[in-house]
C-alpha positions in Angstrom: 0.0 0.0 0.0 1.4 3.4 -1.0 2.3 5.5 2.0 0.5 8.9 2.1 2.8 11.9 1.9 2.9 13.9 5.2 1.6 17.4 5.1 4.3 20.1 5.5 4.5 22.5 8.4 6.7 25.5 8.6 7.8 27.7 11.5 10.8 30.0 12.3 12.5 32.2 14.8 14.5 35.4 14.6 18.1 34.8 16.0 18.0 37.6 18.5 19.1 35.7 21.6 18.5 32.7 23.8 15.0 31.2 24.2 13.1 31.2 27.5 10.2 29.3 29.2 7.7 31.4 27.3 9.0 30.2 24.0 8.8 26.6 25.2 5.2 26.9 26.4 4.0 28.9 23.4 5.8 27.1 20.6 8.5 24.5 21.2 6.4 22.0 23.1 4.0 22.1 20.2 6.8 21.7 17.6 8.2 18.6 19.3 4.7 17.0 19.0 4.2 18.2 15.4 7.4 16.6 14.1 6.0 13.1 14.7 2.9 13.8 12.6 4.1 16.2 9.9 7.0 17.0 7.6 8.4 19.9 9.6 10.6 22.8 8.5 12.0 25.1 11.2 14.1 28.0 10.0 16.5 30.6 11.4 14.9 33.9 10.3 18.0 36.0 10.0 16.6 38.1 7.1 13.5 38.9 9.2 15.8 40.1 12.0 17.1 42.9 9.7 13.7 44.6 9.7 14.3 45.9 13.3 18.0 45.1 13.9 19.9 46.0 10.8 23.2 47.2 12.4 26.5 45.5 11.8 26.7 44.7 15.5 23.3 43.0 15.4 24.4 40.9 12.4 27.6 39.9 14.0 25.8 39.0 17.2 23.5 36.9 15.2 26.2 34.3 14.5 26.5 33.4 18.1 22.7 33.7 18.6 21.9 31.2 15.9 24.3 28.6 17.5 22.5 29.1 20.8 19.1 28.9 19.4 19.7 25.6 17.6 21.2 24.2 20.9 17.9 25.2 22.5 15.9 23.5 19.7 17.9 20.2 20.2 17.6 20.4 24.0 13.8 20.8 23.8 13.5 17.7 21.6 13.4 19.0 18.1 15.1 16.2 16.2 17.0 17.0 13.0 16.3 13.4 11.8 12.6 14.3 11.8 12.7 18.1 11.1 14.6 20.2 8.7 16.5 23.1 10.4 17.9 25.7 8.0 19.3 29.2 7.6 16.9 31.5 5.7 19.4 33.9 4.2 21.4 31.0 2.6 18.5 30.3 0.2 18.9 32.4 -3.0 15.4 31.5 -4.0 13.8 33.4 -1.1 15.0 36.8 -2.4 13.5 36.2 -5.9 10.3 34.8 -4.6 9.9 37.8 -2.2 10.3 40.1 -5.2 7.7 38.4 -7.3 5.2 38.2 -4.4 5.6 41.9 -3.7 3.9 42.5 -7.1 0.9 40.6 -6.0 -0.3 42.5 -3.0 -1.2 46.1 -2.4 0.5 48.6 0.0 -2.9 49.3 1.6 -3.3 45.6 2.5 0.1 45.5 4.1 -0.2 48.7 6.1 -3.5 47.5 7.5 -2.0 44.7 9.4 -2.0 45.6 13.1 1.0 43.4 13.9 3.3 45.7 11.9 2.3 48.6 14.0 3.0 46.6 17.1 6.4 45.6 15.8 7.3 49.2 15.0 6.3 50.3 18.5 8.4 47.5 20.1 11.4 48.6 18.0 10.7 52.3 19.1 10.1 53.4 15.5 7.8 56.3 14.7 5.7 56.5 11.5 8.4 58.4 9.6 11.2 55.9 10.3 9.5 52.6 9.5 11.6 50.9 6.8 10.1 49.5 3.7 11.4 46.1 4.8 9.2 46.1 7.9 6.1 46.9 5.8 7.1 44.1 3.5 7.8 41.7 6.4 4.6 39.6 5.7 5.5 39.2 2.0 8.9 37.8 2.9 7.1 35.6 5.4 4.9 34.4 2.6 8.0 33.4 0.6 9.2 31.4 3.6 5.8 29.6 3.8 5.6 28.9 0.1 9.2 27.8 -0.5 8.5 24.2 0.8 4.8 24.6 -0.3 3.7 24.4 3.3 0.2 23.1 4.0 0.1 24.3 7.6 1.6 27.1 9.7 1.2 27.0 13.5 0.4 30.5 14.8 -1.6 32.1 17.5 -4.8 34.0 16.9 -2.9 37.3 16.7 -0.9 36.2 13.7 -3.7 34.6 11.8 -4.0 37.7 9.4 -0.4 37.0 8.2 -1.4 33.5 7.0 -4.5 34.9 5.3 -2.3 37.3 3.4 0.0 34.4 2.4 -3.1 32.5 1.1 -4.2 35.6 -0.9 -0.7 35.8 -2.5 -0.7 32.1 -3.3 -4.2 32.3 -4.6 -3.4 35.3 -6.8 -0.3 33.6 -8.2 -2.2 30.5 -9.0 -4.9 32.5 -10.8 -2.5 34.5 -12.8 0.0 31.8 -13.8 -1.4 28.3 -13.0 -1.5 26.0 -10.0 1.9 26.0 -8.3 1.1 26.5 -4.6 -1.2 24.9 -2.1 -3.1 27.5 0.0 -1.5 27.3 3.4 -3.8 26.9 6.4 -3.5 28.1 9.9 -2.7 25.4 12.4 -4.4 27.4 15.1 -3.4 26.6 18.6 -4.3 28.3 21.9 -0.8 29.6 22.3 -0.4 30.4 26.0 1.3 33.6 27.0 3.6 33.2 30.0 3.7 36.2 32.3 7.2 37.5 33.1 8.9 37.1 36.5 8.3 40.8 37.1 4.5 40.3 36.7 4.4 43.2 34.1 3.3 41.5 30.9 4.5 38.5 29.0 7.9 37.0 29.3 10.2 38.8 27.0 13.9 39.2 26.3 13.6 42.9 25.8 11.8 43.3 29.1 14.5 41.3 30.9 11.9 39.3 32.8 12.8 35.8 31.5 13.9 32.4 32.8 16.0 31.1 29.9 16.0 27.4 28.9 19.7 27.5 29.4 19.8 29.1 32.8 21.6 27.0 35.4 20.0 26.0 38.7 21.5 28.9 40.8 20.3 31.4 38.3 16.8 30.0 38.3 16.8 30.1 42.1 17.9 33.7 42.2 15.2 34.7 39.6 12.4 32.9 41.3 13.3 34.3 44.8 12.9 37.8 43.3 9.6 37.0 41.6 6.5 39.2 41.9 3.7 37.8 44.0 0.6 39.3 45.6 1.5 43.0 46.3 -1.2 43.3 48.9 0.1 40.5 51.1 2.7 42.1 53.3 2.8 39.3 55.9 2.7 35.5 55.5 -0.2 35.1 57.9 -2.5 37.2 55.8 -4.8 35.6 53.2 -3.3 35.9 49.7 -4.6 36.0 46.1 -3.7 33.0 43.9 -5.5 34.1 40.7 -3.1 36.1 38.5 -0.2 35.5 40.9 2.8 34.7 38.7 4.3 32.2 41.2 1.1 30.1 41.0 0.8 30.5 37.3 4.2 29.0 37.0 3.3 26.2 39.5 0.2 25.3 37.3 2.4 25.1 34.2 5.6 23.5 35.4 4.9 21.7 38.7 3.6 18.1 37.9 2.7 17.5 41.5 -0.9 18.8 41.3 -1.7 17.8 44.8 1.2 19.9 46.1 0.0 22.9 44.0 -3.5 22.6 45.3 -2.3 22.4 48.9 -0.1 25.5 48.4 -3.1 27.4 46.9 -5.3 26.5 49.8 -2.8 27.5 52.4 -1.9 30.7 50.6 -5.6 31.7 50.5 -5.9 30.9 54.2 -2.7 32.8 55.1 -0.9 29.7 56.5 2.0 29.5 54.0 4.6 32.1 53.1 6.0 33.2 49.8 9.3 31.7 50.7 7.9 28.1 50.8 5.8 28.6 47.7 8.8 29.9 45.8 11.1 27.2 47.1 8.8 24.5 45.8 8.6 26.3 42.5 12.4 26.5 42.3 12.5 22.7 42.7 9.7 22.2 40.1 11.3 24.4 37.4 14.8 23.0 37.9 13.4 19.5 37.6 11.7 20.6 34.4 14.9 22.1 33.0 17.3 19.4 34.1 16.7 17.0 31.2 17.2 20.0 28.7 20.4 21.0 30.5 21.8 17.5 30.2 20.9 17.3 26.5 22.2 20.7 25.8 25.5 19.9 27.5 25.9 16.8 25.3 25.1 18.6 22.1 27.4 21.5 23.1 30.3 19.1 23.7 30.0 17.7 20.2 31.9 20.4 18.4 30.6 21.3 14.9 27.3 19.4 15.4 25.1 22.5 15.3 26.9 23.8 12.2 26.5 20.4 10.5 22.8 20.3 11.3 22.3 23.8 9.9 24.5 23.0 6.9 22.7 19.8 5.9 19.3 21.2 6.5 20.1 24.3 4.4 21.4 22.2 1.5 18.2 20.2 1.6 16.2 23.5 1.5 18.2 25.0 -1.3 17.3 22.0 -3.4 13.6 22.2 -2.4 13.5 26.0 -2.9 15.2 25.8 -6.3 12.6 23.3 -7.5 9.8 25.6 -6.3 11.4 28.6 -8.0 11.8 26.6 -11.2 8.1 25.8 -11.2 7.3 29.4 -10.5 9.4 30.7 -13.4 8.0 28.1 -15.7 4.5 29.0 -14.8 5.1 32.7 -15.3 7.2 32.3 -18.5 9.7 34.5 -16.7 12.8 32.8 -18.1 11.5 32.6 -21.6 12.9 35.9 -23.0 16.4 35.2 -21.6 16.3 31.6 -22.9 15.4 32.9 -26.4 18.1 35.6 -26.3 20.7 33.1 -25.2 19.7 30.6 -27.9 19.9 33.1 -30.7 23.1 34.6 -29.5 24.8 31.2 -29.2 23.6 30.3 -32.7 25.0 33.5 -34.1 28.3 33.1 -32.3 28.7 29.6 -33.7 28.0 30.8 -37.3 30.5 33.7 -37.1 33.3 31.6 -35.6 
């Protein structure tokens, strides 16, 4: 019986630094599960990084960052034997596809995406300083999605509009030139947002409120001891609020001993347990959660050149895939026809005159 081809899934990350618990909860846990069901492609989005971090210093820092991010991938359980890990900027086809797709979408459509305004705010850009590349970010994202002719793209609800734009571009290309691309679909997941250790919004590298996947046990201990809790609870014997309390949010996510968590919540509400004990048990739970990742990371880190080999082999595979996609695009468009004719006539003339 012929084996049915797996659907293709694509996702990527900008190499701006190490990953944290929020990344694991919101994305990596899901990716590890997806790679057993789908043909997965995970890319290092270094071209996307240029939209908000184009300086030479940022680009040089990226070299170390991409090494660290792949180590985090491997430590989380992303397996290069199951998933393809590759470097976006090393694919010549992505630049040409991006250019073609720019012709198939209006400026009004792009500027109407709320996520672009949020990205500009986060990068501290005013309306006058937003670069063209940031406005075109979703078009380059479409090229990423369509290079392996992805069927599914895992995103949260807030990024659903980007995938709809990719569908529109793919649909328009197919209408103009013939069926080349599947229409990618959203693999919608309830992506949880993990609050930062300062209790002031989601965990974020820029806000410096993270517990990194690569933090050692002492660093985790120090960070959790300084965590925000119930601001109205000035003494341990006073009843405290569990709902919205970051320490208990983390217990719910990372502490597998649910009986212990419920006991702590009950005593916290009654005012019979202090923050010190609650945090101490959270320190144990998170370090237990991270310990297997630390061991794997240490093993992979000790194997010199492994990360580079994984990126290299994955990228070579993607260059082949992307060139095949680009060849089909050009053929459908008739884009190479003029040059092929010119080349043929010029060669024939040269042969006659020699």
